[in-house]
All heavy atoms as TSV, in Angstrom:
chain	resi	resn	atom	element	x	y	z
A	1	MET	N	N	46.176	126.065	142.590
A	1	MET	CA	C	46.028	125.951	144.041
A	1	MET	C	C	46.633	127.216	144.684
A	1	MET	O	O	47.755	127.565	144.369
A	1	MET	CB	C	46.696	124.651	144.473
A	1	MET	CG	C	46.628	124.423	145.972
A	1	MET	SD	S	47.236	122.843	146.555
A	1	MET	CE	C	47.982	122.084	145.185
A	2	SER	N	N	45.931	127.757	145.632
A	2	SER	CA	C	46.445	128.947	146.246
A	2	SER	C	C	46.878	128.620	147.689
A	2	SER	O	O	46.385	127.657	148.322
A	2	SER	CB	C	45.363	130.040	146.314
A	2	SER	OG	O	44.284	129.622	147.114
A	3	VAL	N	N	47.811	129.395	148.187
A	3	VAL	CA	C	48.294	129.228	149.570
A	3	VAL	C	C	47.756	130.473	150.352
A	3	VAL	O	O	48.021	131.578	150.014
A	3	VAL	CB	C	49.795	129.149	149.644
A	3	VAL	CG1	C	50.245	129.116	151.093
A	3	VAL	CG2	C	50.302	127.955	148.875
A	4	VAL	N	N	47.020	130.176	151.405
A	4	VAL	CA	C	46.488	131.201	152.293
A	4	VAL	C	C	47.414	131.305	153.495
A	4	VAL	O	O	47.571	130.308	154.249
A	4	VAL	CB	C	45.040	130.895	152.750
A	4	VAL	CG1	C	44.550	131.947	153.715
A	4	VAL	CG2	C	44.141	130.750	151.527
A	5	LYS	N	N	48.051	132.442	153.689
A	5	LYS	CA	C	48.983	132.635	154.758
A	5	LYS	C	C	48.232	133.222	155.962
A	5	LYS	O	O	47.478	134.242	155.822
A	5	LYS	CB	C	50.132	133.544	154.373
A	5	LYS	CG	C	51.031	132.908	153.328
A	5	LYS	CD	C	52.191	133.760	152.963
A	5	LYS	CE	C	53.043	133.063	151.947
A	5	LYS	NZ	N	54.240	133.851	151.585
A	6	ILE	N	N	48.320	132.604	157.125
A	6	ILE	CA	C	47.678	133.043	158.341
A	6	ILE	C	C	48.771	133.420	159.362
A	6	ILE	O	O	49.640	132.628	159.636
A	6	ILE	CB	C	46.780	131.934	158.896
A	6	ILE	CG1	C	45.725	131.529	157.891
A	6	ILE	CG2	C	46.162	132.349	160.235
A	6	ILE	CD1	C	45.027	130.249	158.191
A	7	THR	N	N	48.701	134.640	159.878
A	7	THR	CA	C	49.633	135.109	160.849
A	7	THR	C	C	48.885	135.176	162.218
A	7	THR	O	O	47.902	135.842	162.296
A	7	THR	CB	C	50.240	136.446	160.535
A	7	THR	OG1	O	50.829	136.337	159.214
A	7	THR	CG2	C	51.281	136.896	161.525
A	8	LEU	N	N	49.467	134.487	163.219
A	8	LEU	CA	C	48.813	134.306	164.498
A	8	LEU	C	C	49.662	134.885	165.590
A	8	LEU	O	O	50.876	134.666	165.618
A	8	LEU	CB	C	48.592	132.788	164.700
A	8	LEU	CG	C	47.726	132.320	165.810
A	8	LEU	CD1	C	46.280	132.803	165.665
A	8	LEU	CD2	C	47.709	130.789	165.853
A	9	LYS	N	N	49.031	135.630	166.485
A	9	LYS	CA	C	49.698	136.150	167.673
A	9	LYS	C	C	49.447	135.213	168.864
A	9	LYS	O	O	48.440	134.553	168.887
A	9	LYS	CB	C	49.197	137.553	168.013
A	9	LYS	CG	C	49.513	138.573	166.951
A	9	LYS	CD	C	48.931	139.897	167.317
A	9	LYS	CE	C	49.174	140.898	166.187
A	9	LYS	NZ	N	48.505	142.186	166.455
A	10	PRO	N	N	50.364	135.094	169.821
A	10	PRO	CA	C	50.134	134.219	170.979
A	10	PRO	C	C	48.799	134.550	171.622
A	10	PRO	O	O	48.446	135.739	171.891
A	10	PRO	CB	C	51.299	134.534	171.888
A	10	PRO	CG	C	52.417	135.011	170.995
A	10	PRO	CD	C	51.674	135.785	169.899
A	11	GLY	N	N	48.026	133.511	171.936
A	11	GLY	CA	C	46.763	133.673	172.572
A	11	GLY	C	C	45.594	134.149	171.670
A	11	GLY	O	O	44.473	134.239	172.145
A	12	GLN	N	N	45.871	134.424	170.416
A	12	GLN	CA	C	44.865	135.001	169.531
A	12	GLN	C	C	43.944	133.893	168.975
A	12	GLN	O	O	44.372	132.789	168.781
A	12	GLN	CB	C	45.572	135.701	168.372
A	12	GLN	CG	C	44.621	136.379	167.362
A	12	GLN	CD	C	45.410	137.047	166.243
A	12	GLN	OE1	O	46.538	136.658	165.927
A	12	GLN	NE2	N	44.771	138.014	165.643
A	13	SER	N	N	42.696	134.256	168.726
A	13	SER	CA	C	41.726	133.356	168.067
A	13	SER	C	C	41.368	133.967	166.753
A	13	SER	O	O	40.986	135.142	166.686
A	13	SER	CB	C	40.495	133.181	168.920
A	13	SER	OG	O	40.774	132.473	170.084
A	14	LEU	N	N	41.546	133.186	165.686
A	14	LEU	CA	C	41.181	133.652	164.329
A	14	LEU	C	C	40.157	132.758	163.712
A	14	LEU	O	O	40.174	131.509	163.919
A	14	LEU	CB	C	42.413	133.677	163.405
A	14	LEU	CG	C	43.498	134.710	163.732
A	14	LEU	CD1	C	44.652	134.499	162.757
A	14	LEU	CD2	C	42.947	136.106	163.588
A	15	GLN	N	N	39.229	133.333	162.941
A	15	GLN	CA	C	38.306	132.555	162.164
A	15	GLN	C	C	38.482	132.969	160.701
A	15	GLN	O	O	38.407	134.111	160.371
A	15	GLN	CB	C	36.843	132.793	162.629
A	15	GLN	CG	C	36.599	132.272	163.990
A	15	GLN	CD	C	35.143	132.219	164.280
A	15	GLN	OE1	O	34.307	132.219	163.420
A	15	GLN	NE2	N	34.821	132.162	165.588
A	16	ILE	N	N	38.699	131.937	159.885
A	16	ILE	CA	C	38.978	132.155	158.464
A	16	ILE	C	C	37.999	131.326	157.659
A	16	ILE	O	O	37.771	130.170	157.985
A	16	ILE	CB	C	40.413	131.686	158.103
A	16	ILE	CG1	C	41.490	132.221	159.013
A	16	ILE	CG2	C	40.710	131.973	156.637
A	16	ILE	CD1	C	41.794	133.687	158.842
A	17	SER	N	N	37.412	131.897	156.617
A	17	SER	CA	C	36.540	131.104	155.746
A	17	SER	C	C	37.411	130.257	154.823
A	17	SER	O	O	38.294	130.796	154.162
A	17	SER	CB	C	35.617	132.032	154.934
A	17	SER	OG	O	34.703	132.707	155.760
A	18	ALA	N	N	37.129	128.950	154.822
A	18	ALA	CA	C	37.935	127.981	154.017
A	18	ALA	C	C	37.606	128.288	152.536
A	18	ALA	O	O	36.527	128.641	152.191
A	18	ALA	CB	C	37.587	126.603	154.358
A	19	LYS	N	N	38.643	128.103	151.701
A	19	LYS	CA	C	38.499	128.296	150.285
A	19	LYS	C	C	38.718	126.946	149.553
A	19	LYS	O	O	39.633	126.208	149.897
A	19	LYS	CB	C	39.475	129.334	149.746
A	19	LYS	CG	C	39.265	130.692	150.320
A	19	LYS	CD	C	40.271	131.686	149.827
A	19	LYS	CE	C	40.054	133.044	150.499
A	19	LYS	NZ	N	41.056	134.021	150.039
A	20	ASP	N	N	37.945	126.687	148.530
A	20	ASP	CA	C	38.072	125.452	147.781
A	20	ASP	C	C	39.454	125.373	147.164
A	20	ASP	O	O	39.946	126.261	146.509
A	20	ASP	CB	C	37.009	125.463	146.638
A	20	ASP	CG	C	36.937	124.115	145.939
A	20	ASP	OD1	O	37.329	123.095	146.524
A	20	ASP	OD2	O	36.481	124.108	144.798
A	21	GLY	N	N	40.105	124.253	147.396
A	21	GLY	CA	C	41.445	123.953	146.806
A	21	GLY	C	C	42.590	124.691	147.453
A	21	GLY	O	O	43.727	124.596	146.979
A	22	ALA	N	N	42.385	125.474	148.497
A	22	ALA	CA	C	43.445	126.202	149.148
A	22	ALA	C	C	44.282	125.330	150.094
A	22	ALA	O	O	43.779	124.404	150.609
A	22	ALA	CB	C	42.901	127.409	149.878
A	23	GLN	N	N	45.560	125.751	150.261
A	23	GLN	CA	C	46.403	125.222	151.315
A	23	GLN	C	C	46.627	126.329	152.277
A	23	GLN	O	O	46.580	127.539	151.928
A	23	GLN	CB	C	47.696	124.731	150.735
A	23	GLN	CG	C	47.619	123.529	149.901
A	23	GLN	CD	C	48.966	123.040	149.458
A	23	GLN	OE1	O	50.002	123.725	149.592
A	23	GLN	NE2	N	49.031	121.861	148.846
A	24	TYR	N	N	46.874	125.988	153.548
A	24	TYR	CA	C	47.024	126.984	154.614
A	24	TYR	C	C	48.400	126.910	155.236
A	24	TYR	O	O	48.832	125.831	155.556
A	24	TYR	CB	C	45.951	126.810	155.675
A	24	TYR	CG	C	44.568	126.938	155.008
A	24	TYR	CD1	C	43.912	125.843	154.490
A	24	TYR	CD2	C	43.973	128.233	154.898
A	24	TYR	CE1	C	42.712	125.985	153.832
A	24	TYR	CE2	C	42.779	128.370	154.253
A	24	TYR	CZ	C	42.128	127.251	153.714
A	24	TYR	OH	O	40.922	127.407	153.068
A	25	LYS	N	N	49.026	128.049	155.387
A	25	LYS	CA	C	50.307	128.148	156.088
A	25	LYS	C	C	50.160	129.054	157.280
A	25	LYS	O	O	49.838	130.256	157.128
A	25	LYS	CB	C	51.374	128.714	155.104
A	25	LYS	CG	C	52.722	128.817	155.760
A	25	LYS	CD	C	53.781	129.140	154.746
A	25	LYS	CE	C	55.204	129.294	155.269
A	25	LYS	NZ	N	55.536	128.915	156.598
A	26	ILE	N	N	50.329	128.488	158.411
A	26	ILE	CA	C	50.117	129.226	159.711
A	26	ILE	C	C	51.495	129.557	160.269
A	26	ILE	O	O	52.331	128.670	160.500
A	26	ILE	CB	C	49.305	128.449	160.680
A	26	ILE	CG1	C	47.905	128.088	160.081
A	26	ILE	CG2	C	49.076	129.246	161.997
A	26	ILE	CD1	C	47.085	127.148	160.910
A	27	ASP	N	N	51.732	130.838	160.481
A	27	ASP	CA	C	52.962	131.330	161.120
A	27	ASP	C	C	52.597	132.215	162.277
A	27	ASP	O	O	51.549	132.811	162.348
A	27	ASP	CB	C	53.789	132.142	160.157
A	27	ASP	CG	C	54.378	131.326	159.009
A	27	ASP	OD1	O	54.970	130.283	159.314
A	27	ASP	OD2	O	54.256	131.750	157.859
A	28	MET	N	N	53.557	132.323	163.218
A	28	MET	CA	C	53.349	133.221	164.374
A	28	MET	C	C	53.862	134.636	163.946
A	28	MET	O	O	54.811	134.736	163.113
A	28	MET	CB	C	54.123	132.764	165.578
A	28	MET	CG	C	53.567	131.480	166.180
A	28	MET	SD	S	51.851	131.558	166.703
A	28	MET	CE	C	51.985	132.607	168.140
A	29	ALA	N	N	53.255	135.632	164.501
A	29	ALA	CA	C	53.717	137.033	164.251
A	29	ALA	C	C	55.183	137.199	164.750
A	29	ALA	O	O	55.602	136.461	165.649
A	29	ALA	CB	C	52.782	138.005	164.994
A	30	ASP	N	N	55.841	138.134	164.194
A	30	ASP	CA	C	57.218	138.475	164.600
A	30	ASP	C	C	58.191	137.332	164.384
A	30	ASP	O	O	59.211	137.255	165.041
A	30	ASP	CB	C	57.262	138.958	166.038
A	30	ASP	CG	C	56.399	140.203	166.263
A	30	ASP	OD1	O	56.280	141.006	165.308
A	30	ASP	OD2	O	55.849	140.334	167.332
A	31	GLY	N	N	57.888	136.347	163.520
A	31	GLY	CA	C	58.795	135.263	163.252
A	31	GLY	C	C	58.956	134.235	164.333
A	31	GLY	O	O	59.785	133.363	164.229
A	32	ALA	N	N	58.139	134.299	165.367
A	32	ALA	CA	C	58.223	133.286	166.428
A	32	ALA	C	C	57.794	131.947	165.924
A	32	ALA	O	O	57.102	131.797	164.920
A	32	ALA	CB	C	57.318	133.732	167.588
A	33	SER	N	N	58.232	130.911	166.585
A	33	SER	CA	C	57.832	129.519	166.224
A	33	SER	C	C	56.426	129.182	166.699
A	33	SER	O	O	56.086	129.630	167.763
A	33	SER	CB	C	58.869	128.528	166.803
A	33	SER	OG	O	60.133	128.727	166.301
A	34	LEU	N	N	55.730	128.420	165.908
A	34	LEU	CA	C	54.439	127.951	166.383
A	34	LEU	C	C	54.645	127.014	167.532
A	34	LEU	O	O	55.641	126.286	167.575
A	34	LEU	CB	C	53.753	127.098	165.255
A	34	LEU	CG	C	52.939	127.884	164.234
A	34	LEU	CD1	C	52.536	126.918	163.137
A	34	LEU	CD2	C	51.778	128.562	164.782
A	35	PRO	N	N	53.744	127.053	168.538
A	35	PRO	CA	C	53.881	126.091	169.629
A	35	PRO	C	C	53.817	124.677	169.011
A	35	PRO	O	O	53.072	124.376	168.118
A	35	PRO	CB	C	52.591	126.313	170.439
A	35	PRO	CG	C	52.234	127.722	170.116
A	35	PRO	CD	C	52.615	127.902	168.691
A	36	LYS	N	N	54.681	123.842	169.558
A	36	LYS	CA	C	54.809	122.437	169.041
A	36	LYS	C	C	53.558	121.583	169.310
A	36	LYS	O	O	53.211	120.757	168.547
A	36	LYS	CB	C	56.056	121.780	169.551
A	36	LYS	CG	C	57.316	122.456	169.025
A	36	LYS	CD	C	58.513	121.633	169.264
A	36	LYS	CE	C	59.797	122.381	168.889
A	36	LYS	NZ	N	60.063	122.392	167.513
A	37	ALA	N	N	52.916	121.857	170.457
A	37	ALA	CA	C	51.772	121.044	170.811
A	37	ALA	C	C	50.535	121.689	170.248
A	37	ALA	O	O	50.305	122.908	170.402
A	37	ALA	CB	C	51.655	120.922	172.352
A	38	SER	N	N	49.730	120.906	169.504
A	38	SER	CA	C	48.431	121.414	169.011
A	38	SER	C	C	47.468	120.204	168.951
A	38	SER	O	O	47.859	119.087	168.922
A	38	SER	CB	C	48.628	122.027	167.615
A	38	SER	OG	O	48.973	121.026	166.678
A	39	VAL	N	N	46.153	120.604	168.981
A	39	VAL	CA	C	45.118	119.621	168.869
A	39	VAL	C	C	44.193	120.106	167.746
A	39	VAL	O	O	43.737	121.279	167.836
A	39	VAL	CB	C	44.352	119.462	170.194
A	39	VAL	CG1	C	43.175	118.536	169.985
A	39	VAL	CG2	C	45.265	118.962	171.291
A	40	SER	N	N	43.930	119.261	166.824
A	40	SER	CA	C	42.958	119.622	165.703
A	40	SER	C	C	41.701	118.807	165.878
A	40	SER	O	O	41.761	117.595	166.143
A	40	SER	CB	C	43.588	119.340	164.384
A	40	SER	OG	O	44.774	120.097	164.202
A	41	THR	N	N	40.589	119.513	165.782
A	41	THR	CA	C	39.253	118.825	165.919
A	41	THR	C	C	38.331	119.253	164.841
A	41	THR	O	O	38.538	120.317	164.243
A	41	THR	CB	C	38.630	119.120	167.335
A	41	THR	OG1	O	38.434	120.501	167.459
A	41	THR	CG2	C	39.459	118.603	168.450
A	42	ARG	N	N	37.365	118.482	164.618
A	42	ARG	CA	C	36.235	118.840	163.714
A	42	ARG	C	C	35.113	119.258	164.548
A	42	ARG	O	O	34.681	118.553	165.465
A	42	ARG	CB	C	35.901	117.662	162.829
A	42	ARG	CG	C	34.771	118.034	161.858
A	42	ARG	CD	C	34.492	116.880	160.953
A	42	ARG	NE	N	33.464	117.281	159.974
A	42	ARG	CZ	C	33.147	116.636	158.863
A	42	ARG	NH1	N	33.850	115.542	158.538
A	42	ARG	NH2	N	32.219	117.060	158.068
A	43	LYS	N	N	34.534	120.451	164.188
A	43	LYS	CA	C	33.297	120.925	164.878
A	43	LYS	C	C	32.305	121.250	163.784
A	43	LYS	O	O	32.472	122.308	163.061
A	43	LYS	CB	C	33.624	122.165	165.739
A	43	LYS	CG	C	32.435	122.667	166.499
A	43	LYS	CD	C	32.825	123.747	167.461
A	43	LYS	CE	C	31.612	124.177	168.242
A	43	LYS	NZ	N	31.922	125.319	169.151
A	44	GLY	N	N	31.424	120.402	163.542
A	44	GLY	CA	C	30.481	120.527	162.393
A	44	GLY	C	C	31.305	120.498	161.071
A	44	GLY	O	O	32.012	119.508	160.876
A	45	ASP	N	N	31.197	121.508	160.283
A	45	ASP	CA	C	31.928	121.562	159.055
A	45	ASP	C	C	33.253	122.345	159.148
A	45	ASP	O	O	33.929	122.610	158.168
A	45	ASP	CB	C	31.057	122.242	157.934
A	45	ASP	CG	C	29.858	121.336	157.575
A	45	ASP	OD1	O	30.045	120.089	157.549
A	45	ASP	OD2	O	28.776	121.937	157.386
A	46	ASP	N	N	33.591	122.736	160.387
A	46	ASP	CA	C	34.807	123.580	160.590
A	46	ASP	C	C	35.952	122.706	161.125
A	46	ASP	O	O	35.739	121.716	161.877
A	46	ASP	CB	C	34.531	124.646	161.660
A	46	ASP	CG	C	33.408	125.588	161.228
A	46	ASP	OD1	O	33.083	125.644	160.032
A	46	ASP	OD2	O	32.834	126.247	162.153
A	47	LEU	N	N	37.164	123.100	160.760
A	47	LEU	CA	C	38.400	122.547	161.306
A	47	LEU	C	C	38.924	123.494	162.346
A	47	LEU	O	O	39.085	124.682	162.052
A	47	LEU	CB	C	39.444	122.376	160.223
A	47	LEU	CG	C	40.853	121.928	160.697
A	47	LEU	CD1	C	40.824	120.552	161.347
A	47	LEU	CD2	C	41.854	121.936	159.498
A	48	VAL	N	N	39.095	123.007	163.586
A	48	VAL	CA	C	39.530	123.906	164.712
A	48	VAL	C	C	40.897	123.402	165.161
A	48	VAL	O	O	41.081	122.226	165.503
A	48	VAL	CB	C	38.486	123.820	165.892
A	48	VAL	CG1	C	38.949	124.796	166.969
A	48	VAL	CG2	C	37.091	124.212	165.374
A	49	ILE	N	N	41.875	124.309	165.189
A	49	ILE	CA	C	43.216	123.987	165.609
A	49	ILE	C	C	43.513	124.791	166.912
A	49	ILE	O	O	43.484	126.036	166.849
A	49	ILE	CB	C	44.264	124.385	164.497
A	49	ILE	CG1	C	43.856	123.685	163.191
A	49	ILE	CG2	C	45.671	123.889	164.951
A	49	ILE	CD1	C	44.656	124.198	162.001
A	50	HIS	N	N	43.782	124.084	167.953
A	50	HIS	CA	C	44.093	124.714	169.218
A	50	HIS	C	C	45.589	124.513	169.512
A	50	HIS	O	O	46.080	123.396	169.444
A	50	HIS	CB	C	43.326	124.011	170.385
A	50	HIS	CG	C	41.871	124.087	170.247
A	50	HIS	ND1	N	41.120	125.188	170.641
A	50	HIS	CD2	C	40.976	123.193	169.804
A	50	HIS	CE1	C	39.874	124.943	170.388
A	50	HIS	NE2	N	39.719	123.801	169.874
A	51	TYR	N	N	46.285	125.582	169.805
A	51	TYR	CA	C	47.709	125.529	170.174
A	51	TYR	C	C	47.915	125.657	171.641
A	51	TYR	O	O	47.096	126.185	172.394
A	51	TYR	CB	C	48.478	126.633	169.435
A	51	TYR	CG	C	48.517	126.422	167.937
A	51	TYR	CD1	C	47.633	127.060	167.105
A	51	TYR	CD2	C	49.494	125.541	167.386
A	51	TYR	CE1	C	47.666	126.849	165.709
A	51	TYR	CE2	C	49.506	125.323	166.017
A	51	TYR	CZ	C	48.617	125.966	165.187
A	51	TYR	OH	O	48.645	125.764	163.842
A	52	ALA	N	N	49.049	125.157	172.145
A	52	ALA	CA	C	49.368	125.071	173.565
A	52	ALA	C	C	49.391	126.471	174.260
A	52	ALA	O	O	49.138	126.592	175.401
A	52	ALA	CB	C	50.649	124.376	173.840
A	53	ASP	N	N	49.650	127.536	173.428
A	53	ASP	CA	C	49.711	128.851	174.047
A	53	ASP	C	C	48.351	129.560	174.100
A	53	ASP	O	O	48.250	130.706	174.491
A	53	ASP	CB	C	50.698	129.753	173.264
A	53	ASP	CG	C	50.213	130.152	171.898
A	53	ASP	OD1	O	49.209	129.568	171.430
A	53	ASP	OD2	O	50.835	130.984	171.246
A	54	GLY	N	N	47.303	128.800	173.805
A	54	GLY	CA	C	45.951	129.337	173.854
A	54	GLY	C	C	45.470	129.889	172.498
A	54	GLY	O	O	44.315	130.313	172.388
A	55	SER	N	N	46.324	129.908	171.504
A	55	SER	CA	C	45.905	130.382	170.200
A	55	SER	C	C	44.968	129.356	169.539
A	55	SER	O	O	45.132	128.155	169.762
A	55	SER	CB	C	47.125	130.533	169.270
A	55	SER	OG	O	48.060	131.449	169.825
A	56	THR	N	N	44.077	129.871	168.739
A	56	THR	CA	C	43.099	128.972	168.036
A	56	THR	C	C	42.911	129.510	166.612
A	56	THR	O	O	42.732	130.713	166.387
A	56	THR	CB	C	41.749	128.989	168.784
A	56	THR	OG1	O	41.939	128.539	170.079
A	56	THR	CG2	C	40.786	127.991	168.072
A	57	VAL	N	N	42.868	128.612	165.697
A	57	VAL	CA	C	42.493	128.932	164.269
A	57	VAL	C	C	41.322	128.102	163.915
A	57	VAL	O	O	41.318	126.875	164.101
A	57	VAL	CB	C	43.634	128.642	163.322
A	57	VAL	CG1	C	43.199	128.878	161.847
A	57	VAL	CG2	C	44.859	129.495	163.628
A	58	VAL	N	N	40.250	128.747	163.446
A	58	VAL	CA	C	39.043	128.027	162.948
A	58	VAL	C	C	38.961	128.240	161.458
A	58	VAL	O	O	38.894	129.388	161.010
A	58	VAL	CB	C	37.744	128.544	163.661
A	58	VAL	CG1	C	36.557	127.832	163.118
A	58	VAL	CG2	C	37.856	128.407	165.170
A	59	LEU	N	N	38.995	127.143	160.719
A	59	LEU	CA	C	38.766	127.227	159.256
A	59	LEU	C	C	37.331	126.867	159.010
A	59	LEU	O	O	36.945	125.714	158.966
A	59	LEU	CB	C	39.728	126.309	158.508
A	59	LEU	CG	C	41.179	126.651	158.628
A	59	LEU	CD1	C	42.047	125.549	157.981
A	59	LEU	CD2	C	41.489	127.986	157.992
A	60	ARG	N	N	36.500	127.948	158.863
A	60	ARG	CA	C	35.038	127.754	158.698
A	60	ARG	C	C	34.705	127.129	157.387
A	60	ARG	O	O	35.209	127.555	156.354
A	60	ARG	CB	C	34.314	129.136	158.867
A	60	ARG	CG	C	34.384	129.697	160.213
A	60	ARG	CD	C	33.560	130.943	160.325
A	60	ARG	NE	N	33.947	131.857	159.226
A	60	ARG	CZ	C	34.163	133.157	159.309
A	60	ARG	NH1	N	34.005	133.728	160.438
A	60	ARG	NH2	N	34.534	133.844	158.236
A	61	GLY	N	N	33.862	126.077	157.437
A	61	GLY	CA	C	33.460	125.418	156.213
A	61	GLY	C	C	34.531	124.539	155.557
A	61	GLY	O	O	34.390	124.126	154.462
A	62	PHE	N	N	35.590	124.211	156.310
A	62	PHE	CA	C	36.697	123.464	155.745
A	62	PHE	C	C	36.228	122.160	155.176
A	62	PHE	O	O	36.640	121.783	154.065
A	62	PHE	CB	C	37.768	123.222	156.852
A	62	PHE	CG	C	38.892	122.400	156.344
A	62	PHE	CD1	C	39.946	122.991	155.664
A	62	PHE	CD2	C	38.958	121.032	156.588
A	62	PHE	CE1	C	41.053	122.232	155.259
A	62	PHE	CE2	C	40.032	120.283	156.122
A	62	PHE	CZ	C	41.095	120.891	155.426
A	63	TYR	N	N	35.379	121.450	155.865
A	63	TYR	CA	C	34.950	120.139	155.437
A	63	TYR	C	C	33.896	120.214	154.347
A	63	TYR	O	O	33.587	119.135	153.754
A	63	TYR	CB	C	34.501	119.274	156.615
A	63	TYR	CG	C	35.680	118.926	157.497
A	63	TYR	CD1	C	35.889	119.587	158.708
A	63	TYR	CD2	C	36.559	117.904	157.141
A	63	TYR	CE1	C	37.022	119.266	159.517
A	63	TYR	CE2	C	37.648	117.578	157.912
A	63	TYR	CZ	C	37.887	118.295	159.093
A	63	TYR	OH	O	38.978	117.954	159.891
A	64	LEU	N	N	33.390	121.368	154.018
A	64	LEU	CA	C	32.524	121.517	152.882
A	64	LEU	C	C	33.280	121.670	151.581
A	64	LEU	O	O	32.799	121.319	150.489
A	64	LEU	CB	C	31.593	122.731	153.087
A	64	LEU	CG	C	30.605	122.645	154.220
A	64	LEU	CD1	C	29.909	123.985	154.388
A	64	LEU	CD2	C	29.656	121.573	154.015
A	65	VAL	N	N	34.508	122.226	151.641
A	65	VAL	CA	C	35.292	122.506	150.454
A	65	VAL	C	C	36.492	121.622	150.251
A	65	VAL	O	O	37.047	121.584	149.168
A	65	VAL	CB	C	35.735	123.997	150.393
A	65	VAL	CG1	C	34.550	124.904	150.343
A	65	VAL	CG2	C	36.637	124.357	151.511
A	66	ALA	N	N	36.926	120.919	151.292
A	66	ALA	CA	C	38.093	120.080	151.215
A	66	ALA	C	C	37.782	118.731	150.590
A	66	ALA	O	O	36.759	118.134	150.893
A	66	ALA	CB	C	38.742	119.836	152.629
A	67	SER	N	N	38.680	118.259	149.742
A	67	SER	CA	C	38.518	116.917	149.186
A	67	SER	C	C	39.311	115.979	150.072
A	67	SER	O	O	40.122	116.418	150.889
A	67	SER	CB	C	39.055	116.880	147.756
A	67	SER	OG	O	40.438	117.016	147.707
A	68	GLU	N	N	39.165	114.689	149.902
A	68	GLU	CA	C	39.887	113.722	150.742
A	68	GLU	C	C	41.360	113.853	150.544
A	68	GLU	O	O	42.138	113.605	151.442
A	68	GLU	CB	C	39.415	112.291	150.445
A	68	GLU	CG	C	38.030	112.052	150.990
A	68	GLU	CD	C	37.588	110.588	150.847
A	68	GLU	OE1	O	38.525	109.723	150.974
A	68	GLU	OE2	O	36.430	110.313	150.707
A	69	VAL	N	N	41.803	114.273	149.352
A	69	VAL	CA	C	43.204	114.440	149.099
A	69	VAL	C	C	43.733	115.643	149.936
A	69	VAL	O	O	44.888	115.575	150.421
A	69	VAL	CB	C	43.486	114.710	147.625
A	69	VAL	CG1	C	44.922	115.058	147.328
A	69	VAL	CG2	C	43.056	113.490	146.787
A	70	ASP	N	N	42.945	116.675	150.086
A	70	ASP	CA	C	43.331	117.908	150.843
A	70	ASP	C	C	43.535	117.572	152.320
A	70	ASP	O	O	44.361	118.136	153.003
A	70	ASP	CB	C	42.352	118.996	150.685
A	70	ASP	CG	C	42.213	119.503	149.270
A	70	ASP	OD1	O	43.215	119.383	148.553
A	70	ASP	OD2	O	41.176	120.015	148.922
A	71	VAL	N	N	42.644	116.726	152.871
A	71	VAL	CA	C	42.643	116.438	154.285
A	71	VAL	C	C	43.810	115.516	154.568
A	71	VAL	O	O	44.595	115.443	155.261
A	71	VAL	CB	C	41.336	115.819	154.721
A	71	VAL	CG1	C	41.330	115.507	156.199
A	71	VAL	CG2	C	40.177	116.697	154.395
């Protein structure tokens, strides 16, 4: 199992292609803390994570490669 590290800047939107069996670690740039408030939604086969500071991470195809154990 691999860990995919995602570094996010405040207000930034990122799109990442999901990988089979991967785990994701999202950190803010410069060691800042992730905003505590977030909303995760499913949009088609993608997992979309919206943070309170306006940042967004889209894991494209997440629901095509994730098993029930991963979710």
